[in-house]
C-alpha positions as CSV (number, residue, x, y, z in Angstrom):
1,M,6.7,10.4,19.4
2,W,6.5,9.7,15.6
3,H,10.0,10.9,15.1
4,R,11.3,8.5,17.8
5,A,9.1,5.6,16.5
6,G,10.6,6.2,13.0
7,E,14.1,6.1,14.4
8,L,13.3,2.8,16.0
9,G,12.2,1.3,12.7
10,Y,8.4,1.9,12.6
11,T,8.2,3.2,9.0
12,M,4.5,4.1,9.3
13,A,5.6,6.8,11.7
14,Y,7.6,8.6,9.0
15,C,4.6,8.2,6.7
16,N,2.4,9.8,9.3
17,I,4.8,12.7,9.6
18,G,4.8,13.1,5.9
19,F,1.0,13.1,5.8
20,A,0.9,15.7,8.6
21,Y,3.2,18.1,6.7
22,G,1.4,17.4,3.4
23,S,-2.1,18.1,4.9
24,G,-1.2,20.7,7.5
25,E,-2.5,18.5,10.3
26,G,-0.9,19.9,13.5
27,V,1.9,21.6,11.5
28,E,2.1,24.1,8.7
29,V,1.9,22.6,5.2
30,D,5.4,22.0,3.9
31,E,5.6,19.8,0.8
32,K,9.3,19.6,1.0
33,K,9.2,18.1,4.5
34,A,6.3,15.9,3.6
35,N,8.3,14.4,0.7
36,H,11.4,14.0,2.9
37,Y,9.4,11.9,5.4
38,Y,7.6,9.9,2.7
39,E,11.0,9.2,1.2
40,L,12.4,7.9,4.5
41,A,9.4,5.7,4.9
42,A,9.4,4.5,1.3
43,M,13.1,3.6,1.4
44,A,12.4,1.5,4.5
45,G,9.6,-0.3,2.6
46,D,6.4,1.5,3.5
47,V,4.1,1.1,0.6
48,H,1.7,3.8,1.7
49,A,4.5,6.3,1.6
50,R,5.6,5.0,-1.8
51,H,2.1,5.5,-3.1
52,N,2.0,9.0,-1.8
53,L,5.3,9.8,-3.5
54,G,3.7,8.7,-6.7
55,V,0.7,11.0,-6.1
56,G,3.1,13.9,-5.6
57,E,5.0,13.1,-8.8
58,D,1.7,12.8,-10.7
59,I,0.6,16.3,-9.4
60,A,4.0,17.7,-10.4
61,G,3.5,16.2,-13.9
62,N,6.2,13.6,-13.6
63,I,4.1,10.6,-14.7
64,E,7.0,8.3,-15.4
65,R,8.3,8.7,-11.8
66,A,4.8,8.5,-10.5
67,L,4.3,5.2,-12.3
68,R,7.5,3.8,-10.9
69,H,6.4,4.6,-7.3
70,W,3.0,3.1,-7.9
71,M,4.5,-0.1,-9.4
72,I,6.7,-0.5,-6.4
73,A,3.7,0.0,-4.1
74,V,1.7,-2.6,-6.0
75,R,4.5,-5.1,-5.8
76,G,4.4,-4.6,-2.1
77,G,0.7,-5.3,-2.0
78,Y,-0.8,-1.8,-2.0
79,A,-3.9,-2.3,-4.1
80,K,-4.8,1.4,-4.1
81,S,-1.9,2.0,-6.4
82,L,-3.6,0.0,-9.1
83,E,-6.3,2.7,-9.6
84,P,-3.9,5.6,-10.6
85,I,-2.0,3.2,-12.9
86,K,-5.3,2.3,-14.5
87,E,-6.3,6.0,-14.8
88,S,-2.9,6.7,-16.4
89,Y,-3.5,4.0,-18.9
90,S,-6.9,5.3,-19.8
91,K,-5.5,8.7,-20.3
92,G,-2.7,7.4,-22.5
93,Y,0.2,8.1,-20.0
94,A,0.8,4.5,-19.3
95,T,0.9,1.6,-21.7
96,K,-1.3,-1.5,-21.6
97,E,1.9,-3.4,-20.7
98,D,2.4,-1.1,-17.6
99,Y,-1.2,-1.8,-16.4
100,T,-0.9,-5.6,-17.1
101,K,2.4,-5.7,-15.3
102,A,0.8,-4.0,-12.3
103,L,-2.1,-6.4,-12.2
104,Q,0.3,-9.4,-12.5
105,S,2.6,-8.0,-9.8
106,Y,-0.4,-7.6,-7.4
107,Q,-1.6,-11.2,-8.2
108,E,2.0,-12.5,-7.5
109,Y,1.9,-10.6,-4.1
110,L,-1.5,-12.2,-3.3
111,G,-0.1,-15.6,-4.2
112,E,2.9,-15.1,-1.9
113,I,0.8,-14.3,1.1
114,K,-1.8,-16.9,0.5
115,S,-2.3,-19.5,3.3
116,D,-5.1,-21.8,4.4
117,Q,-5.1,-20.2,7.9
118,R,-5.5,-16.7,6.3
119,D,-8.3,-18.0,4.0
120,K,-10.1,-19.5,6.9
121,A,-9.8,-16.3,8.9
122,A,-11.1,-14.2,6.0
123,A,-14.0,-16.6,5.5
124,S,-14.9,-16.5,9.2
125,K,-14.8,-12.7,9.1
126,R,-17.3,-12.7,6.3
127,G,-19.6,-14.9,8.3
128,I,-18.8,-18.0,6.3
129,V,-18.0,-20.9,8.5
130,T,-16.1,-23.6,6.7
131,T,-16.5,-27.3,7.4
132,D,-13.1,-27.4,9.1
133,I,-14.1,-24.6,11.5
134,K,-17.5,-26.2,12.2
135,E,-15.8,-29.5,13.0
136,S,-13.3,-27.8,15.2
137,M,-16.0,-26.0,17.0
138,S,-18.1,-29.1,17.6
139,E,-15.0,-31.0,18.9
140,R,-14.4,-28.2,21.4
141,L,-18.0,-28.3,22.5
142,N,-18.1,-32.1,23.0
């Protein structure tokens, strides 16, 4: 089913196949196949797969390639990629400029997706009812 979903454009399906091969969940561990499916998903824009490719490159000792993957994932809004970039900086494998650029890229992403409707939904989810929402609710009740 995941193969068919991937063929139909659902990139997370390819990421899931990559994870299955990487972890041995339901199939035998095969890092080469895992990377193949992560690459398919990443080329189609899946930031989770891009992050996982970075992890694989880091494990293989290819920190420059890992950083490139993580930076792409951060630009796509994947906050979890900030942590390995930060760790790489603290270990001296990445520069301060790399880490600063990653933070700026993530901030730019957040700015691009910002909307009043999204902010209200997030506030509501946290249990914070804004004045607009209270007014809207009271109008509906009256």
